[in-house]
PASE-115219 format. One record per residue (C-alpha): residue in three letters; residue number from 0; x, y, z. Coordinates in Angstrom, 3 decimals. Example, Ala and Ser with C-alpha at 12.3 -4.5 7.8 and 13.67 -1.06 7.14 Angstrom:
REM PASE-115219
   rest    nr         px         py         pz
    ala     0     12.300     -4.500      7.800
    ser     1     13.670     -1.060      7.140
***
This chain:
REM PASE-115219
   rest    nr         px         py         pz
    unk     0      0.401      0.054      0.344
    unk     1      3.001      2.052      0.629
    unk     2      4.402      2.305     -2.843
    unk     3      1.098      3.362     -4.533
    unk     4      0.885      6.275     -2.215
    unk     5      4.700      7.356     -3.034
    unk     6      3.960      7.212     -6.783
    unk     7      0.651      9.362     -6.565
    unk     8      2.871     11.734     -4.607
    unk     9      5.456     11.988     -6.920
    unk    10      2.851     12.160     -9.974
    unk    11      1.151     15.065     -8.119
    unk    12      4.380     17.132     -7.069
    unk    13      5.351     16.718    -11.052
    unk    14      2.188     18.673    -12.210
    unk    15      3.321     21.878    -10.922
    unk    16      6.727     21.474    -12.932
    unk    17      5.502     22.619    -16.418
    unk    18      3.125     25.394    -15.877
    unk    19      1.630     26.802    -19.096
    unk    20      2.082     30.368    -20.054
    unk    21     -0.236     32.314    -22.424
    unk    22      1.762     34.871    -24.764
    unk    23     -0.869     37.408    -26.598
    unk    24      0.431     38.939    -29.623
    unk    25     -1.533     42.094    -31.255
    unk    26     -0.040     43.996    -34.128
    unk    27     -2.019     47.348    -33.041
    unk    28     -0.362     46.765    -29.887
    unk    29      1.160     50.296    -28.506
    unk    30      1.522     49.064    -24.959
    unk    31      4.944     51.062    -23.287
    unk    32      5.902     47.906    -21.781
    unk    33      5.151     44.941    -24.305
    unk    34      5.446     41.895    -21.923
    unk    35      2.985     39.683    -23.946
    unk    36      1.132     38.581    -20.710
    unk    37     -2.103     40.195    -21.205
    unk    38     -3.733     41.917    -24.140
    unk    39     -3.194     45.200    -22.606
    unk    40      0.590     44.469    -22.631
    unk    41      0.801     42.233    -25.621
    unk    42      3.632     41.896    -28.172
    unk    43      3.352     43.668    -31.260
    unk    44      4.861     41.509    -33.566
    unk    45      4.948     37.652    -33.537
    unk    46      8.815     37.206    -33.107
    unk    47      8.848     38.162    -29.346
    unk    48      5.732     35.390    -28.257
    unk    49      7.725     32.916    -30.035
    unk    50     11.325     33.407    -28.587
    unk    51      9.413     33.992    -25.322
    unk    52      7.412     30.491    -25.515
    unk    53      8.572     27.309    -23.992
    unk    54      6.872     23.817    -24.388
    unk    55      3.205     23.325    -23.024
    unk    56      2.783     27.311    -23.247
    unk    57      0.540     29.146    -25.643
    unk    58      0.465     31.702    -28.560
    unk    59     -3.105     33.504    -28.718
    unk    60     -2.594     36.027    -31.946
    unk    61     -5.080     38.679    -32.668
    unk    62     -6.115     39.440    -36.372
    unk    63     -3.290     41.572    -38.306
    unk    64     -0.487     41.119    -40.645
    unk    65      2.442     39.352    -39.162
    unk    66      5.554     39.111    -41.421
    unk    67      9.027     37.650    -40.589
    unk    68     10.841     40.230    -41.503
    unk    69     10.551     44.206    -42.372
    unk    70     12.459     44.106    -45.634
    unk    71     13.119     42.043    -48.607
    unk    72     14.349     38.941    -47.326
    unk    73     12.251     36.294    -48.922
    unk    74     14.220     33.723    -46.983
    unk    75     12.903     35.151    -43.611
    unk    76     10.313     32.797    -41.570
    unk    77      9.104     31.883    -38.682
    unk    78     10.261     29.056    -35.911
    unk    79      7.182     27.366    -34.063
    unk    80      8.786     26.151    -31.136
    unk    81      8.194     22.591    -30.066
    unk    82      5.328     21.653    -27.879
    unk    83      3.938     25.244    -28.282
    unk    84      0.261     25.855    -29.780
    unk    85     -0.030     29.006    -31.338
    unk    86     -3.812     30.018    -32.289
    unk    87     -4.938     33.196    -34.227
    unk    88     -8.247     34.757    -35.166
    unk    89     -8.860     36.926    -31.666
    unk    90    -10.004     40.476    -31.650
    unk    91     -8.171     41.363    -28.733
    unk    92     -9.987     40.738    -26.051
    unk    93    -10.783     37.345    -25.297
    unk    94    -10.394     35.472    -22.184
    unk    95    -11.046     31.801    -23.590
    unk    96     -9.194     30.602    -26.848
    unk    97    -12.737     29.232    -27.896
    unk    98    -14.274     32.533    -27.765
    unk    99    -12.011     33.269    -31.000
    unk   100    -13.658     33.675    -34.383
***
């Protein structure tokens, strides 16, 4: 009986190791301190969120145009981090993923 309790304790303690963060991106953002941690402080470009994201995180992207470069580099591209979900179609006020269009 002691072994199942030990296994359960280990499983429960490991659940907190991977906390999910939602990173917010809005091309219209003019937040003076864009931390990406809310719609009010959304990153104005997708690269910042992609760089901040860790496995298990989500990136919520408001409707807009997002380009991997401001220049003419045709080889520029976005790199999606492994284990990260990227979701678009947000207006920029939603509090739930299923509220997006």
